[in-house]
MIFITOR-468436 format. One record per atom (N, C-alpha, C): residue in three letters; x, z, y. Coordinates in steps of 0.02 Angstrom, whole numbers, plus 50000, padded with zeros to 5 digits. Example, Ala and Ser with C-alpha at 12.3 -4.5 7.8 and 13.67 -1.06 7.14 Angstrom:
ALA506605039049716 ALA506155039049775 ALA506605039049835 SER506425035449888 SER506845035749947 SER506455039450002 
END
This chain:
MET508125049451014 MET508525048850962 MET508845041450954 THR509425041150939 THR509755033350940 THR509485031550867 ALA509545024550871 ALA509325020750811 ALA509705023050745 ASP510265025350753 ASP510675025750692 ASP510715034450676 LYS510405038250717 LYS510305045050696 LYS509745046650663 THR509855050550615 THR509285053150568 THR509395060650558 ILE508875064550554 ILE508895072150546 ILE508505072750483 VAL508905077650435 VAL508475079250386 VAL508355088050379 HIS507775089750388 HIS507665096550395 HIS507545100350331 LEU507865105550306 LEU507735109350252 LEU507285115050260 LEU506665114950243 LEU506215121050267 LEU506205124850201 ARG506385131750216 ARG506175136950155 ARG505485137950160 HIS505125138850096 HIS504465141050096 HIS504315148450127 GLY503725149750136 GLY503555156550177 GLY503565162050120 GLU503345166850144 GLU503335173150093 GLU502805172450043 VAL503025174849976 VAL502615173849919 VAL502245180749903 HIS501635180349886 HIS501285185449851 HIS501595188849788 ASN501935193149784 ASN502295195549728 ASN502195203949726 PRO501675206349721 PRO501715213649720 PRO502175217949667 GLU502285213249610 GLU502775217049563 GLU503385215749566 GLY503595212649623 GLY504235211449640 GLY504715208349581 VAL504425203049553 VAL504905200949500 VAL505195194049528 LEU505845192349494 LEU506095185749509 LEU505655180249486 TYR505315176949519 TYR504785172849496 TYR505025166249481 GLY505635164449514 GLY505955157449497 GLY505505151749492 ARG505565149249433 ARG505115142849419 ARG504465144049384 LEU504285150049383 LEU503605152049352 LEU503005149349394 PRO502615146649358 PRO501915143849394 PRO501515149749431 GLY501085147849474 GLY500585153149496 GLY500815157449557 TYR501335157149586 TYR501625160649643 TYR501455157249700 ARG500975160349742 ARG500565157249794 ARG500955160349871 LEU500875157749927 LEU501065161249979 LEU500555167649991 SER500875171850022 SER500535178550045 SER500105177050105 GLU499795181550135 GLU499485180650198 GLU499955179150250 ASP500545183350260 ASP501035181850302 ASP501435174350282 GLY501425173050224 GLY501685166950206 GLY501385161250231 VAL500705161650233 VAL500375156050265 VAL500415156150344 LEU500445161850380 LEU500645161650448 LEU501335158950461 MET501685159250413 MET502475156650425 MET502435148950420 ALA502105147250357 ALA502035139350359 ALA501695136550422 LYS501265139750449 LYS500855136650510 LYS501355136950567 ALA501805142150574 ALA502225143350626 ALA502745136150617 ALA503005135450559 ALA503405129550558 ALA503035123350565 ALA502465123050546 ALA502175116450563 ALA502095116050641 ARG501935120750680 ARG501975120650752 ARG502665118750776 TRP503165121050748 TRP503855119550768 TRP504005112150766 PHE503775108450712 PHE503845102150693 PHE503405097850727 ALA502835100850764 ALA502315096550786 ALA502605090750838 GLU503065092250879 GLU503165087550934 GLU503845083750911 ARG504065085150853 ARG504725080850830 ARG504545075150795 ASP504955070250778 ASP504895063050754 ASP504855063250682 VAL504555067450649 VAL504515067950579 VAL504105062150548 THR504415058750508 THR504025052150469 THR503955053450394 ALA504285058050366 ALA504285059350300 ALA504355066350276 VAL503965069350236 VAL503945075850205 VAL504005075050129 PHE504415079550109 PHE504625080150043 PHE504595087850015 SER504365088049960 SER504255095649941 SER504585097249864 SER504715102749847 SER504875105349785 SER504155104749755 PRO504075104049686 PRO503375104249653 PRO503105111749647 MET503425116749665 MET503255123449663 MET502655124649705 GLN502155129249682 GLN501585130149720 GLN501805132849787 ARG502215136949799 ARG502415140849866 ARG502675135649910 ALA502975130449890 ALA503375125749929 ALA502805120249954 LEU502365119149906 LEU501725113249918 LEU501345116549966 GLU501225123649970 GLU500765127350021 GLU501165127650082 THR501805128150084 THR502125128050156 THR502095121150176 ALA502185115650143 ALA502175108150165 ALA501515106650197 ALA500965109450168 ALA500315106550178 ALA500085107250251 PRO500255112250291 PRO500015112750362 PRO500465107850400 LEU501085107250384 LEU501495102850412 LEU501415095650401 ALA501075093550350 ALA500855087050328 ALA500275085150363 ASP499765089850371 ASP499175089650410 ASP499235088450485 ALA499725092650509 ALA499945091950586 ALA500165085350597 LEU500545082050552 LEU500975076250572 LEU500515069950542 ASP500055071150504 ASP499725065850467 ASP500265061250431 VAL500695065750392 VAL501115062350345 VAL500985064750278 PRO500995060850226 PRO500955062550158 PRO501535067250138 VAL501415072150083 VAL501855075750046 VAL502105071349994 THR502815070449976 THR503015067949918 THR503395072249882 VAL503145073749818 VAL503515079249780 VAL504235075549745 ASP504785079349758 ASP505365077849736 ASP505575083749694 ASP505735083049628 ASP505855087749585 ASP506565091149594 ARG506995087249622 ARG507735089049641 ARG507655094649697 LEU507185096849729 LEU507085101849776 LEU506775107749744 ILE506795108849686 ILE506555114249647 ILE506985120549649 GLU506655125749634 GLU507135131649631 GLU507525131949585 ALA508195135349577 ALA508645136049535 ALA508445139549478 ASP508585136349416 ASP508555139649357 ASP508885146749345 ASN508575151849314 ASN508835158449312 ASN508615161949246 HIS509075165549223 HIS508985169949151 HIS508555174349164 PHE508555177249232 PHE508115183249238 PHE507525181449271 GLU507305175649265 GLU506685173949284 GLU506035177849249 GLY505595180149289 GLY505035184149262 GLY505195191349247 MET505795194149272 MET505975201349264 MET506135203449329 THR506075209549337 THR506325214749377 THR507135214049379 PHE507495214649431 PHE508185213849432 PHE508475220649457 GLY508875223849427 GLY509195229949454 GLY509255235649397 VAL509565240349417 VAL509605246549361 VAL508955250349361 GLY509015255549329 GLY508315260149326 GLY507925256049279 SER507345254849297 SER506825250949262 SER506965243249249 GLY507435241449293 GLY507585233449293 GLY507935232049228 SER508055224849230 SER508305221249175 SER509045223649164 LEU509425225749214 LEU510135227449198 LEU510275232949175 LYS509805236749149 LYS510015243049107 LYS510025241149036 ARG509765234249021 ARG509785232048952 ARG510415228748932 PRO510795230248883 PRO511375227648864 PRO511305219048845 GLU510705217348818 GLU510735210748798 GLU510805205748863 HIS510695208248922 HIS510735203948985 HIS511465204149014 TRP511915209348990 TRP512525209549026 TRP512975203349023 ARG512905199248977 ARG513315194448956 ARG513225188149009 TYR512575188149038 TYR512435183649088 TYR512685184549156 LEU513015190249157 LEU513335192649230 LEU514115191649228 VAL514415189049179 VAL515195188649171 VAL515475184349218 ASN515105178849240 ASN515475174249289 ASN515065172249347 PRO515125175849408 PRO514765175049465 PRO515025167849503 VAL515525165249481 VAL515735158649509 VAL515285152449485 ARG515175153449427 ARG514825146849403 ARG514185145249423 PRO513665150749420 PRO513535156849397 PRO513355157349320 SER513555162549284 SER513375162749211 SER512575164249203 TRP512245165949256 TRP511605168549241 TRP511055162449256 GLY511325157249280 GLY510795151849293 GLY511175144249301 GLU510785140549335 GLU511015133849348 GLU511685134149389 PRO512215129949367 PRO512755130449400 PRO512665127949481 TYR513105130949520 TYR513085129849585 TYR513215122849601 LYS513675119049559 LYS513885112849574 LYS513315108249557 GLU512855108249512 GLU512285105649496 GLU511865105749548 ILE511735112149566 ILE511175112649621 ILE511445108049684 ALA512025109949708 ALA512255104949765 ALA512125097749754 ALA512355095449689 ALA512265087349690 ALA511475085349679 ARG511045089349655 ARG510385086949662 ARG510105087949724 MET510215092449763 MET510035093449825 MET510325089049871 LYS511025086949860 LYS511225080949908 LYS510865074349893 ALA510655073449832 ALA510305067149816 ALA509615066849852 ALA509285073049842 ALA508695073749873 ALA508775071349951 VAL509215074949987 VAL509305073550061 VAL509575066350068 ILE509905063650029 ILE510095055950043 ILE509435052450045 ARG509035053549996 ARG508345049549999 ARG507945050350047 ALA507925057150070 ALA507545058850138 ALA507765055450192 ARG508475055650200 ARG508835052750260 ARG508635044650258 ASP508755041850204 ASP508615033950194 ASP507875031750212 THR507365037550189 THR506765035250201 THR506565036250278 ALA506795041250304 ALA506645042350373 ALA507135039250425 SER507545033450402 SER508165031050445 SER507925030950516 GLY508265034150561 GLY508165032950635 GLY507695037450658 HIS507435042850616 HIS506885047150635 HIS507115053150605 GLU506625058150581 GLU506745064450550 GLU506355065750483 ALA506585068850436 ALA506215070150372 ALA506275079150368 VAL505725080050325 VAL505725088150317 VAL505835088750230 CYS506145092850207 CYS506195093250133 CYS506035101950123 VAL505515102650089 VAL505315110350086 VAL505645112350022 SER505995116650016 SER506395119549954 SER506415127849956 HIS506895130149927 HIS507005136949907 HIS507615140149936 GLN507665146349943 GLN508285149749983 GLN508965146949948 LEU509055148149878 LEU509665146649847 LEU509905139349859 PRO509445134749831 PRO509565127449839 PRO509815125349915 VAL509465128049968 VAL509515126550033 VAL510265128250048 TRP510215135750036 TRP511045138850055 TRP511575135350014 ILE511425133149958 ILE512095129649922 ILE512255122749953 LEU511655120349968 LEU511835112750003 LEU512195114650064 ARG512085119050108 ARG512285120650166 ARG513025122050156 LEU513185126350113 LEU513855128750099 LEU514295122250076 ARG513965117750039 ARG514355111150018 ARG514475107250073 ALA513935106750121 ALA513935102050185 ALA514485104650240 GLU514575110850229 GLU515135112950275 GLU515795115150243 HIS515905111950186 HIS516475112950140 HIS516735119750128 ARG516225123850119 ARG516405130050097 ARG516335131050022 ARG516485137249992 ARG516545139349922 ARG515905139549916 LEU515565138949860 LEU514965138649829 LEU514665146049806 TRP515155149349779 TRP514965155649758 TRP514965161249815 HIS514475165249817 HIS514395169749871 HIS514025175849844 HIS513915180749896 HIS513415186549893 HIS512755184849921 PRO512255185349882 PRO511555183149901 PRO511255186449970 ALA511565192849989 ALA511415196650050 ALA511715192450106 LYS512145187650094 LYS512545184250146 LYS512215177050161 ARG511715175750140 ARG511425169650149 ARG511005169350212 GLN511115164450258 GLN510735163150319 GLN510165157950301 CYS509675160650269 CYS509065156050257 CYS508455160150241 ASP508175162550300 ASP507715166150293 ASP507035163750278 LEU506465167150263 LEU505885164050252 LEU505575159250306 ALA505445153250286 ALA505065147850330 ALA505575147250379 SER506375146850367 SER506865145050406 SER507025138450398 VAL507345134750446 VAL507435127750445 VAL508125126250460 THR508505122850404 THR509235121250409 THR509185113050406 SER509505112050462 SER509505104650495 SER510105100650486 LEU510145094750452 LEU510675090750445 LEU510635085150482 ALA511035083350533 ALA511035077950570 ALA511495072750555 PHE511355066250555 PHE511725060950526 PHE511745055550578 GLU512385052650579 GLU512445046050606 GLU512575040750564 GLY512095035950549 GLY512225032350494 GLY512205036750428 SER512785036450388 SER512735040250325 SER513245046350336 ARG513385046750403 ARG513935052050420 ARG513575059250443 LEU513865063250406 LEU513495070950432 LEU513845072550496 VAL513445073750545 VAL513835075850603 VAL513735082650634 GLU513175085450610 GLU513025093250637 GLU512515096450588 VAL512695102850576 VAL512245107350539 VAL511935113250589 SER511235114050595 SER511035119150632 SER510515123250594 TYR510355129050624 TYR509935133650594 TYR509385135350633 HIS508805136550617 HIS508195138950658 HIS507765143550618 GLU507425148050657 GLU506885152350618 GLU506185151750665 PRO505815146950655 PRO505285145550687 PRO504735151250664 ALA504795155050621 ALA504325160250594 ALA504595167250608 ALA505075167550654 ALA505345174350667 ALA504865179150701 GLY504875185550679 GLY504365190650705 GLY503785191050664 ILE503585186450626 ILE503055188150571 ILE503285192250521 ALA502905196850502 ALA503055202250463 ALA503245199550392 LYS503725203050368 LYS504005201150302 LYS504045206750254 GLY503775205950181 GLY503805209850133 GLY504455211350106 PRO504635215050047 PRO505175215450022 PRO505485209149999 SER506225207650009 SER506525201949994 SER506615202249919 VAL506525195949893 VAL506665194249822 VAL507165188949823 ALA507795189749789 ALA508325184549792 ALA508175178449743 GLY508325173749755 GLY508155167549711 GLY507475164949731 ALA507155164449787 ALA506535163249807 ALA506535156749848 
END
């Protein structure tokens, strides 16, 4: 890697133990599942031969547990950055959907009126701004090397949309940000020159997907 080239990798955490299928969001106490632990170890192996000199993480338990084997393998401490946290969401702690889910209750309908902002949670523009700031910190800290930021599906995807100059509102099913996936931003100096995507944990069994994880 040239002296002025830096790569910031955005690692989504592994699968979470969530047998109730709730939107856990920023709720405490949600740990990695057994497969999630395997995913974190697979990601650590993927990074083992790379020039990573800094590791940052969301403060959520599932992110810290994903960062741990990576930090151990590289002998790099984990620095918590609150800007990497999951997006705020009105439906946190609920099951989402019709039938027995929260959507059958009229008091929640007003939170669904504006998918562009979105009306049910933290505005996409605010997510993009805080994630960009976290990436700049990581880039500057690891200047000339590589950094890893462990975060969550929606914040990572929103940052990628912003980096690629695409609209921020989207359908959750269209996100390319699988469990323990890596979205990499390559910089020359302060200029973003490449966005790439990798799935080091591909092939490890996954449970039911929960949006906003």
